[in-house]
C-alpha positions in Angstrom: 21.3 -49.6 -40.5 19.3 -47.4 -42.8 17.7 -44.2 -41.3 14.4 -45.3 -42.8 13.6 -48.9 -41.9 11.9 -50.3 -44.9 9.5 -53.2 -44.8 12.2 -55.1 -46.8 14.9 -54.4 -44.2 12.5 -55.5 -41.4 11.6 -58.7 -43.4 15.2 -59.7 -43.7 15.8 -58.9 -40.0 12.9 -61.2 -39.2 14.2 -63.9 -41.6 17.6 -63.9 -39.7 15.7 -64.3 -36.4 13.6 -67.1 -37.8 16.7 -69.0 -38.9 18.1 -68.8 -35.3 14.7 -69.7 -33.8 14.4 -72.7 -36.1 17.8 -74.1 -35.1 17.4 -73.5 -31.4 14.0 -75.2 -31.4 15.2 -77.9 -33.8 12.4 -77.1 -36.2 14.2 -78.2 -39.4 11.1 -77.7 -41.5 11.0 -74.1 -40.5 14.7 -73.9 -41.0 14.3 -74.9 -44.7 11.8 -72.1 -45.3 14.6 -69.6 -44.7 16.3 -70.5 -47.9 16.0 -70.3 -51.7 15.7 -73.8 -53.2 19.3 -73.6 -54.5 20.8 -72.0 -51.4 24.4 -72.7 -50.4 25.3 -72.7 -46.7 28.8 -73.0 -45.3 30.2 -73.0 -41.7 33.8 -72.6 -40.7 35.2 -72.0 -37.2 38.7 -72.2 -35.7 37.8 -75.4 -33.9 36.8 -77.5 -37.0 39.5 -80.0 -37.9 37.9 -80.5 -41.3 38.2 -76.8 -42.3 34.5 -76.3 -42.7 31.2 -77.6 -43.9 29.4 -76.7 -47.1 25.8 -77.7 -47.9 24.4 -77.2 -51.3 20.7 -77.3 -50.5 18.3 -76.4 -47.6 17.5 -80.2 -47.2 21.2 -81.1 -47.0 21.8 -78.3 -44.5 18.8 -79.4 -42.4 20.0 -83.0 -42.4 23.6 -82.1 -41.5 22.6 -79.7 -38.7 20.2 -82.3 -37.3 23.1 -84.7 -36.9 25.3 -82.0 -35.4 22.6 -80.9 -32.9 21.6 -84.5 -32.0 24.0 -84.9 -29.0 23.4 -81.4 -27.7 21.0 -80.5 -24.9 20.5 -77.0 -26.2 21.8 -74.3 -28.5 21.3 -70.5 -28.5 22.1 -68.4 -31.6 22.1 -64.7 -30.6 22.4 -62.4 -33.6 23.2 -58.7 -33.7 24.8 -55.9 -35.6 22.7 -56.4 -38.7 24.2 -54.6 -41.7 21.9 -55.1 -44.7 22.2 -53.5 -48.1 19.1 -53.9 -50.3 19.1 -53.4 -54.1 15.8 -54.3 -55.7 15.1 -58.0 -55.2 18.6 -58.8 -54.0 20.4 -57.9 -50.8 23.6 -58.6 -49.0 24.3 -58.5 -45.3 26.6 -59.3 -42.4 25.2 -60.4 -39.1 27.2 -61.1 -36.0 26.4 -64.3 -34.1 27.2 -65.6 -30.6 26.5 -69.3 -30.6 26.2 -71.2 -27.3 26.1 -75.0 -27.2 25.3 -77.2 -24.2 25.9 -80.9 -23.6 25.2 -81.7 -20.0 26.7 -85.2 -20.2 30.1 -83.5 -19.9 29.6 -82.5 -16.3 33.0 -80.8 -15.9 32.8 -78.7 -19.1 29.3 -78.8 -20.6 29.5 -75.7 -22.8 31.1 -74.3 -25.9 30.7 -70.8 -27.2 31.5 -69.5 -30.7 31.7 -65.9 -31.9 31.6 -65.0 -35.5 29.5 -63.6 -38.3 27.3 -64.6 -41.2 27.9 -63.1 -44.6 24.6 -63.4 -46.5 23.1 -63.0 -49.9 19.3 -62.6 -49.8 16.8 -63.0 -52.7 13.2 -61.9 -52.9 11.2 -65.0 -54.0 7.5 -64.8 -54.6 7.3 -61.7 -52.4 9.3 -63.2 -49.5 12.9 -62.7 -48.6 15.0 -65.9 -48.4 18.7 -66.6 -47.8 20.4 -67.5 -51.1 23.9 -67.9 -49.6 25.1 -68.0 -46.0 28.7 -68.2 -45.0 29.5 -68.4 -41.3 33.0 -67.4 -40.3 34.0 -68.2 -36.7 36.5 -65.8 -35.1 36.7 -67.3 -31.6 35.7 -70.4 -29.7 35.9 -71.0 -26.0 34.9 -73.6 -23.5 35.1 -77.3 -24.1 36.3 -77.5 -27.7 35.8 -81.2 -27.8 32.0 -80.4 -28.0 32.6 -78.6 -31.3 34.5 -81.3 -33.1 32.0 -82.0 -35.9 34.4 -84.3 -37.8 32.3 -87.0 -39.5 28.9 -85.8 -38.4 28.2 -83.7 -41.5 28.9 -86.3 -44.1 
């Protein structure tokens, strides 16, 4: 973290929080505002049989995540350890994420937890920071791993 928190750094930090808030409240219109129009978003975790998911637009990502979240009762994306490097109207960052998923229908094992990080590229668009590229890399998953089998739900 820089010793002098610039308004750009704070804006990117806020953008990352808005992304998490949008997903956890299932506000997919708000979710799409986090990205540049040509953004690419990818997700990969150790529990995915398909090897990962890649979306090539904010709309495609919103549609895919809406399908993934549909059977869930709740999600919580907790982000931390923001490492952001700003250079003019571009920036790169790594943000840690602890993702918690709940499906109460699975009474004996209703939760799944993922730990990982986002590697991001940000762009300043019309005076506002947006995510141009986001790549989630999962490093650990625990709990009921059947809850995190997204095979077929992102097509």
